[in-house]
C-alpha positions as CSV (number, residue, x, y, z in Angstrom):
1,M,-10.6,60.7,38.2
2,K,-7.1,59.6,38.0
3,T,-6.4,56.0,37.1
4,N,-2.5,56.0,36.0
5,F,-0.7,55.6,39.5
6,S,2.9,56.5,39.5
7,Q,5.2,55.4,42.4
8,N,4.9,58.3,44.4
9,D,1.0,58.2,44.0
10,L,1.2,54.3,45.3
11,K,3.5,55.4,48.2
12,Q,1.0,57.8,49.3
13,L,-2.1,55.6,48.8
14,T,-0.1,53.0,51.0
15,Y,0.1,55.4,53.8
16,Q,-3.5,56.1,53.8
17,A,-4.3,52.8,53.5
18,I,-2.1,51.9,56.9
19,K,-4.0,55.1,58.4
20,A,-7.3,53.3,57.5
21,C,-6.4,49.7,59.0
22,R,-5.6,51.5,62.0
23,Q,-9.1,52.5,62.5
24,G,-10.1,48.9,62.4
25,R,-7.2,47.8,64.5
26,D,-8.0,50.1,67.7
27,I,-11.5,48.5,67.3
28,L,-10.6,45.1,67.1
29,L,-8.5,45.5,70.4
30,H,-10.9,47.3,72.0
31,Y,-13.5,44.1,71.6
32,S,-11.0,41.5,72.1
33,G,-12.1,39.2,74.7
34,R,-15.2,41.2,75.6
35,L,-17.5,40.3,72.5
36,K,-21.3,40.3,73.2
37,Q,-22.9,39.7,70.1
38,V,-21.6,36.9,67.5
39,T,-23.9,35.3,64.9
40,E,-23.3,33.0,62.0
41,K,-23.6,34.1,58.2
42,F,-24.9,31.9,55.7
43,Q,-21.9,30.1,54.2
44,A,-19.6,32.8,55.4
45,G,-18.7,31.8,58.8
46,L,-19.1,34.0,62.2
47,V,-19.4,37.7,62.5
48,S,-19.4,39.9,65.4
49,E,-19.9,43.6,66.6
50,A,-16.0,44.1,66.1
51,D,-16.3,43.2,62.4
52,Q,-19.3,45.3,61.9
53,E,-17.7,48.4,63.5
54,S,-14.2,47.9,61.9
55,E,-15.6,47.9,58.4
56,S,-17.7,50.9,59.6
57,A,-14.7,52.9,60.7
58,I,-12.5,51.8,57.8
59,K,-15.2,52.8,55.1
60,S,-16.0,56.3,56.7
61,F,-12.1,57.2,56.7
62,L,-11.6,55.9,52.8
63,R,-15.0,57.6,51.9
64,A,-13.6,61.0,53.3
65,E,-10.2,60.4,51.9
66,F,-11.2,59.2,48.4
67,P,-14.8,60.1,47.9
68,D,-14.3,59.0,44.0
69,F,-13.2,55.7,44.8
70,D,-15.4,52.4,44.8
71,F,-15.7,50.2,48.0
72,L,-16.1,46.5,48.6
73,G,-16.2,45.1,52.0
74,E,-16.8,41.8,53.4
75,E,-20.0,42.8,56.0
76,S,-21.6,44.7,53.3
77,A,-21.3,43.0,50.1
78,G,-23.2,39.7,50.3
79,V,-22.1,36.2,49.8
80,H,-22.4,35.6,46.1
81,P,-18.8,35.8,44.8
82,Q,-20.6,35.6,41.0
83,E,-21.7,39.1,41.7
84,F,-18.3,40.0,42.2
85,S,-16.1,41.2,39.3
86,P,-12.8,43.7,38.3
87,S,-13.9,47.2,39.1
88,S,-13.4,50.0,35.9
89,K,-12.6,52.5,38.6
90,P,-10.0,52.2,41.8
91,R,-11.8,50.0,44.3
92,W,-11.0,49.7,48.1
93,I,-11.5,45.6,48.9
94,L,-11.6,45.5,52.6
95,D,-11.8,42.6,55.1
96,P,-12.4,44.3,58.5
97,L,-11.6,40.9,60.3
98,D,-9.9,38.2,58.6
99,G,-9.9,35.3,60.9
100,T,-13.1,35.7,63.0
101,T,-13.2,32.4,64.3
102,N,-9.5,32.8,65.9
103,Y,-10.5,36.1,66.9
104,V,-13.8,34.9,68.9
105,H,-12.0,32.0,70.4
106,G,-9.0,34.0,71.7
107,L,-6.2,32.8,69.1
108,P,-4.4,35.9,68.1
109,V,-4.0,34.7,64.3
110,Y,-6.3,37.7,62.8
111,A,-6.0,40.9,60.3
112,V,-7.5,43.7,58.9
113,S,-6.7,43.2,55.3
114,L,-6.9,46.2,52.7
115,G,-6.4,46.0,49.0
116,L,-6.7,48.8,46.0
117,E,-7.9,47.2,43.0
118,L,-8.4,48.4,39.3
119,Q,-9.3,46.3,36.3
120,G,-8.5,43.3,38.4
121,E,-4.7,44.3,39.1
122,V,-4.1,45.3,42.9
123,Y,-1.8,48.3,43.3
124,V,-1.6,48.5,47.3
125,G,-2.0,46.2,49.9
126,V,-1.9,46.1,53.5
127,V,-2.5,43.7,56.1
128,E,-2.4,44.5,59.7
129,A,-2.3,41.9,62.6
130,P,-3.4,43.7,65.8
131,A,-2.3,40.9,68.5
132,L,0.9,40.2,66.5
133,H,2.1,43.8,66.1
134,E,2.6,43.0,62.2
135,V,1.8,45.6,59.5
136,Y,2.6,44.0,56.2
137,T,2.6,46.6,53.4
138,A,3.0,46.5,49.4
139,W,2.5,49.0,46.5
140,K,3.2,47.5,42.9
141,G,6.3,47.9,41.8
142,G,7.6,49.3,45.3
143,G,8.3,45.8,46.9
144,A,6.8,44.0,50.0
145,F,7.5,45.0,53.7
146,C,6.5,43.7,57.1
147,N,7.2,46.8,60.0
148,G,9.3,48.5,57.3
149,Q,11.5,45.4,56.5
150,P,11.7,44.0,53.1
151,L,9.9,40.7,52.3
152,K,11.3,37.9,50.4
153,V,9.5,34.6,49.8
154,S,11.6,31.4,50.6
155,N,14.1,29.8,48.3
156,S,12.7,26.4,48.7
157,S,13.0,24.2,45.8
158,E,11.6,21.0,47.0
159,L,8.1,20.1,48.0
160,S,9.8,17.6,50.3
161,R,11.2,20.3,52.3
162,A,8.3,22.8,52.3
163,L,6.0,23.9,54.8
164,L,2.6,24.5,53.5
165,A,-0.3,26.1,54.5
166,T,-4.2,25.9,53.4
167,G,-7.7,26.6,54.6
168,F,-11.0,24.4,54.5
169,I,-14.6,25.1,54.0
170,S,-17.3,22.4,54.7
171,D,-20.6,24.0,52.8
172,F,-20.1,22.4,49.9
173,E,-19.8,18.6,49.9
174,D,-17.9,17.8,46.8
175,Q,-15.6,20.9,47.1
176,L,-14.6,19.7,50.6
177,E,-13.9,16.0,49.1
178,E,-11.7,17.6,46.6
179,Q,-9.8,19.7,49.2
180,L,-9.3,16.5,51.4
181,K,-7.9,14.6,48.2
182,I,-5.4,17.3,47.7
183,F,-4.6,17.4,51.3
184,S,-3.9,13.9,51.5
185,L,-1.7,14.1,48.8
186,L,0.5,17.1,49.7
187,V,0.8,15.8,53.4
188,R,2.7,13.0,52.0
189,R,4.7,15.0,50.0
190,A,5.6,18.2,52.1
191,R,7.6,18.6,55.1
192,G,4.3,20.0,56.9
193,I,0.8,21.8,56.6
194,R,-0.5,24.4,58.9
195,R,-3.9,25.6,58.9
196,A,-4.0,29.3,60.8
197,G,-7.6,30.0,59.9
198,A,-6.9,33.5,57.9
199,A,-6.1,33.7,54.2
200,A,-4.6,37.3,54.7
201,M,-2.0,36.3,57.2
202,D,-1.6,32.9,55.2
203,L,-0.4,35.1,52.5
204,A,1.5,37.7,54.1
205,W,3.6,34.5,55.5
206,V,4.1,33.1,52.3
207,A,5.4,36.6,51.6
208,R,7.5,36.5,54.5
209,G,9.2,33.2,54.0
210,V,7.3,31.4,56.9
211,F,5.3,29.3,54.3
212,D,6.9,27.9,50.9
213,G,3.2,27.8,49.8
214,Y,-0.3,28.1,50.2
215,W,-3.4,26.8,48.7
216,E,-7.2,27.1,49.0
217,R,-10.3,27.9,47.5
218,N,-13.8,29.5,47.9
219,L,-12.0,32.6,49.0
220,K,-13.6,35.9,48.6
221,P,-11.8,39.3,46.9
222,W,-11.5,40.4,50.6
223,D,-9.2,37.3,51.2
224,L,-7.3,37.7,48.5
225,A,-6.5,41.2,47.2
226,A,-3.8,42.6,49.8
227,G,-2.1,39.3,50.2
228,L,-1.9,38.7,46.9
229,L,0.1,41.8,46.2
230,L,2.3,41.2,49.1
231,V,3.3,37.4,47.4
232,Q,3.9,39.1,44.3
233,E,6.0,41.9,45.4
234,A,8.1,39.6,47.8
235,G,9.0,37.8,44.3
236,G,6.4,34.8,44.5
237,R,3.8,33.9,42.2
238,V,0.1,33.7,42.9
239,T,-2.4,31.4,40.4
240,S,-5.5,29.3,40.4
241,Y,-5.3,25.7,40.9
242,R,-5.2,25.5,37.2
243,G,-2.1,27.7,37.2
244,V,-3.8,30.6,35.9
245,P,-2.2,34.1,37.1
246,C,-4.5,35.1,40.0
247,T,-6.7,38.0,40.3
248,P,-8.9,39.2,43.5
249,Y,-11.6,37.6,41.9
250,A,-10.1,34.0,41.5
251,K,-12.4,30.7,42.6
252,S,-9.1,29.0,43.9
253,V,-5.4,30.3,44.7
254,V,-2.0,28.8,45.0
255,A,0.5,30.8,46.3
256,G,4.6,30.4,46.8
257,N,7.8,31.2,45.6
258,P,7.7,30.2,41.7
259,T,9.0,26.8,42.2
260,I,6.5,25.4,45.2
261,N,3.8,27.2,43.0
262,Q,4.4,25.0,40.0
263,A,5.2,21.8,42.1
264,I,1.8,22.3,43.8
265,V,-0.3,22.8,40.9
266,T,1.6,20.0,39.1
267,A,1.0,17.6,42.2
268,I,-2.7,18.7,42.4
269,G,-3.9,18.8,38.9
270,P,-5.0,15.0,38.4
271,D,-6.9,15.3,41.4
272,L,-9.3,18.4,40.5
273,R,-12.7,18.2,39.6
274,P,-13.4,19.0,36.1
275,E,-15.5,22.0,37.2
276,T,-12.6,23.6,39.2
277,V,-11.0,26.8,38.0
């Protein structure tokens, strides 16, 4: 199996990833406003027939095109992050519907997120936001784009002028307390903070320069994979809360242009719990 990708290989893989995401996009648009089955997953929020059918369609497409590649999808993977580690062969990492709660409530901030990972590095990333008519794409060394237009992270150099984004999870009280401390700190230092409810979109908007920075913890590989590459290829930096370079398997993430990334990491350091990584 080929594991050394040329730029042409990555370009072709990106085209196929876009086709795969379209399979999910069509399903999400079909079910929008007409869901019949919405349930809650343990420590993982809502799930609907749209999530499940989107994953099934995308997985089938990818299996047919890339039978030797591994696959990790949100709806079939379980909920325990310790089970997830870098793959020794190419692996598609899929969130068939990032922002399910938004989708269920009719908020048009949701996306299909698909990344191609090998040994902890992401080589291809696609984030498609059906309701917004936005398709974000990147391949390693090839730049990042939205609807074919090049992306670049913001040039903001001061936290006081930065628009930040974040997300919350209430399943673990000690981690929520830490996040609230960080929020309390940064809301006083930044121009503003938004909570869009879809990590893939937060990262895509960092890559686009809409958000100057973004931080969150307890994300899964499918939340991070594609958006991580988008930010990197747009000239940004993605690290853990501790400032360590980020992989899709990181337990925390800070993304932004290099200056804002460092400003956030420096600012939140004193408020981190000893076990936070």
